[in-house]
N, C-alpha and C positions, 0 to 999 in steps of 0.2 A: 061447519065449524068456520069461525072467524078466522081461523089461522090457516085454513086451507088445509090440503093433505101435504105431508111432509116424512122427512126420514132423518135419520142421523146426519147427513152430509147437503141436506136442502128441504126445499118445500115449495109446494103451490098455493100461491095466495086465492081468496075467493075472487079477485080481480083476474086470474088467470097467470099472474107473474111468476116467473119461476125464479127463486133464490137459492144461492149456495152458501152454505157456512163454511167459513175460514177461522184461522186464529186471530183475523183481524175483525171478524163480524161478518154480516151478512153483506152479498151484493146481488143484484138483479142479473140474471143471465139469459134471461128471455122471457115469451110468453107463451102460454098454451089456451087455445080455445077448440081445438078440432075433435077434441075427446074428453074421456073423463080425466082427472086431476092425477090421478095414478099413472095413467098411459103417457099424459106429459112429462112425469117426473121421470119415468122408465126412459123416455126417448134422452133426456138430457143425459141420466145414468150412463146411457149406452154410447154416448157420445164421449163421455169421460173414460169407459173401457178403451175405446178407439184411442185415445190419446195414450192411456197407460200403457197399450199395446206398443205404440209407436217408442215409449221410454224402454220397454222390454226388449223391443228388436236392437236399439241402439246398445242397451247393457250387454247385450248377447256379442253383438258385433266388436265391441271394444276387446273382446277376450281373443279374438281370434288374430294369430300372428300374421302381420303383413299388411293387416288394413290401416288406411290412415288414418291415424287419430284427429286430424285437423278438421276432414270432413264430419267426423262424428261429434266432434266439440261445436262445428256450426251448426248441428241439427239440434243438440243438446240446448245450446244458446237460444235458437229460434222458440223451439217449445217452451223453455223457461221465462223467455221474453213474454210468450202470448198467454202464460198462467194467469195473468192479473185481470186479461178480457176474455179468456176461455169461456165461450157458452156450453158449460159442463157442469156436472152435479158428482161430486165424489171428494176423495180425501186429497185435496189440491195441495195441502202443506207436505202431506207425503211425496205426492210426486215431486213437488218443488225440491224436499230433501234429497230425492232420487237422481233428480237431475242435478243437482249441485253437486252430488258425489260424484255423479258421471263426469261432469267438468274436471273434475279434479283429478280422476284417472286418464282422463285424456291428456290432461297438463303433463301428467307422469310419463304417459307413453310417448308424446311430443319431445319431452326432455329424452326419455330415453331412447328412441329414435334419431334425434339430433345428434346423441353420443354415439350412436351406432354409426350413423354415416360419417361423422368426424374420424371415427377410429377407421371405417372403410377408407375414406379418404386419405388418412395418414398413410394406411397400408399402401394404398395404390400410389401414393406420392413416393413412399420408400421402396417399392417394386420397381418404380419408373426409374428413382434415382440409382438403383442397381445395376441398370440395364445402361443408364447414361455412364457411369462408372467404366463398365466392361467396355463400351464403345470409346471412351477417352484412353482406357488401356490399349485395347486393340489399335488405336490409332499409331502406335509404334512399332507394330508388330509387321516383320517380313513374310510372314506365313501368307502369300498372296492368296492362295485359293480358298484354304480354309477359311481365313478373316473376311474374305469377300462374301462368302455364302454365310457368314454368321451375321453380318451386317445385314444382310436381307432378313433373315428370322428375328433380328432385333425390332426392326421396324415394326414387322407384323406382332412381336410381341407387346411392344410398346402401344398400339393402336387397340389390342385387347384390351388393356387396362382401362377400365372405366373410373369415374368418381372423383375425377380430378378438376378443378378449377381450370377454366381457361387459360388464366392467365400464367398459373403454375406449368400446367401441360405445354402450353407453347413456349415457355423459357426451357424447360428440359428437353422438349424435342430439337430446338434450335443447337443446344450443346451435342445432341446426337449426329445432328446433320452437319455440324463443324467437324465433329469426330471423323465421320465418313469421309466427307472431302479431303480432309489433310491424309488419311490412308489412300484415297484416292489419287491426290496429287503424288504422294512417294510411289506408288506403284507405277504409275505411269512414267516418273523419271527412270525408277529402276528398270523397266522393260525396254524404254528408249536406249540406258546405257548398256542393257544386254545386247540390245540390237547392233548398237554401235560395236561394243565387244565381238559379238559373233562374227560380224561382217571383217572387222580385223584378224581375227583367226582363220577365218574361210580364206583370205587373203595369204595369210602367213603360211597356210598350209597348202595351198596351190603352189606357192612358190617351191616350198619344199620337194613338194611332189614334181614340180619341173625339173628340179637338181637330179632328185633320186632318177627320173626317167634318162638323164643325159648321162647318168653314171652306170645304167644297167646294163649296157654293152661293154663297159670297161675289162681289159683284161688284166689290170695293174692290180692285183687282187688285194695286196696288203695296205695300201693307201686307202684302196675304194672301200674295203669292208671297214677300215675306221671312220671313213666320212658316213657311211651308212649308219655306223653307232650313233656319230655326232647328230645325224640326221632324227635319228628315233628320238635322241636327248631333247632335241628342239622342237620335235613333235609335242612330246608330253608337256611342253612348257608354252606351246603356242596358246593353249585354251581351247573350248569347244566353239564350234560354230552351231547352227539349228542341228537338232537331231539326225533328220533324214540326210542334210548335207555332210554332216559330219562322217554318219557311217558311209556314205558312197566315197568321199574323198580318203578315208581309212582304208576301203576295200582297193582303190587305185594305189596308194601309198604301199600297202604291204603286197599286191602284186608285183609291182614294181621292184621292191626289195626282195621277195622270193624269188623273183626271177634271176636276178644277179646272184644271189647266195646259191642257188640250185646250180649255176653255171661254175660258179666257184668251187663246188663241193664236189661237181663231177671232175673239174680239172684235178683237184687235190686226190679224189679217189684214183685217177688214172696216174698221177704222179707218184701216189704211196705205192700202187702197185707195180711201177717201174721201179721203185727204190727198194721193195721186195726183191723183186727179181735182181737188181743187181746187188744186193746183199747177197744172194744165191749164188751170183756168179764170183763174187768176191771169197766168199768161203771155199768155193771150190779151188781159185787160185792160192789160197790159204793151204789146202791140202795138198796141192801141189809144190808149193814152196816148202812144206814140212817135211816133202820127200827127198830134198835136197843135200847131198853129202857135203858136210862141212870140210872133209878132208880133200876132197876135189876142188879146192879153191877156185881154180880159173874156170871150170864149167859151172861151178855151182854160182858164180859170182855173175858168169853172162847169163846163165838162167834166170837168176834173180832180177838181174836188170829188165830182161825180157818179161818177167812178171810183173814189175813195177809198172811197166810201160801200158801193159793190158790193163793193169789194175786202175790207173789213172784214165785210160779210155772208157772204162766202165759207166764211170759217172757216180751220182750220187747214192747214197744207202741211208735208210731210217736213221733220224738223228740219234736215236738213243744207242745205235749199236756203232757208230762212227768211230768213237774213242776205242772201243774194244776191238775193232777190227785193224785199225791203224797199228794199234800196241802190239796186236798178234803179228803182223807182217813186220815191224820193226825188231822184236824179238830175234825173229829168223834172220833178220840182215845181222843183227849184231853177232848172233851164233857165226856165221858165214864169214863175217868181218874180223871176228876175234882169232879164227881159224886161218884166215890169210895174213893176219898180222903176227901171228907165229912163226908162221914161214917166211915172212919177210925179215922177221929179226934178225934172222940168220945169214942176210946177206952182208956184204961189207958195208962200214960206219957210215959214209955219205950217202950212198943209196938209200941205205935202210933209213938214216935219219930224215931225207926227204920224203920217202914214200910214208914213213910214219905220219910225218907233218901233213902231206896229202890226205891220207887216210883219215887223221883227227880233224881235218878241216870238211870232208866229205861226210864224216860221223855227225859233224854239228850242222853241217846243211841239210842233212836229211831229217835230223831232230826240228830243225826249222821247218822244212816242207811240211812235216807230219802235222805240226802246229797250225800252219796255215790252211792245210787241208780240213783238219778238225773245226777250225772257225769259218771256213767258208770264203777265205779273202783269196780270191781268185786271182788279183793282179799279182800279189806276193807269191803265191804257188808258181805262176808263170814263170817271174823272175828267178824263183830259187832253183826250178828244174832247169834254167839256162846255167844258172852258174855251177849246179851238180853236173852236168853233163861235160862243163868245162874241166872241171876239178879230175872226174873220172878219166878224160882224154888225157890229162898231164900225170895221171898216175903211172909209174913205172909198171911195165907187164900189162899194160890195159888194153893192148894191140894183139894180145894172145887169145 
């Protein structure tokens, strides 16, 4: 046949030239002389099928999530640009349409990928900005240990966030670094001041210990006890040294304080025991005085004076019973004096008046003496005892 062998999409001319039919007309794609025209046409059809298979592969790849649409678009563009000179026989118009559509899909995918990248970048920037804000807030904190550890993890978290452009990333990191440096400066200044304060506290507490140790052997119980209480108050306001040093200083101070108060308590216990024994002795004298017969005035008066002398020699009794014991003895004395006054009231006028005056003076002196003893005024006691002895010596009948 003059037209040679052909098909819907191409033909082989009598001279062996192979043509492909397109919407724009025919064009030669090669020649065939090695076999029959049908074999030649089949050869160029197979080459079309290979080209179509590449397009199918690209169409499938573009549907896979995560595949780079830019690479697919480059391959599709290469194939599309090669169609006008492709040595194939087949529906090139359909293939061109598929490749054009594929390029449209890749553009959509590129736009989508760009939008996703932009969204991820925005999220990454927002996440890093949150870390920056936290770092700048922590820079003002005084929770030194916790914040120091958090700054280390902030750095790790910041570096783990990707997808931020280098310029933005560098600017955000500089802010974190500045916040960290500010915190470090404050922390260094704090611990330097703390070291100074601890050294001052150590020096102050050592001085308090030295004073306490100098007082530990004192027997001036009242003033020394007061000073130890003042030392304790000063200790509480002296601040803290380093923990191990402060514990050792406190152990020394407390041991010195305990040693003094143990000695004082032992002395007080001994004194209290003596005071209770003195109370028992004075109660025995009260019982003895209570047996005196007021009617036998001279004998009872002498015996009462002897009891009072023994009473004074006994010494102190517990504070809570001093007044009671003194009042009981004074009551007995008043009873004997009243009986004596009644007797002397029968004597002659002048002697009786003098004696009454002396007895009144003696009574007043005894009252003063009782009050001085109750108040512990030792000097007044000694003076009043002397005056009382003189008045008693002048009392008529005192020699009997």
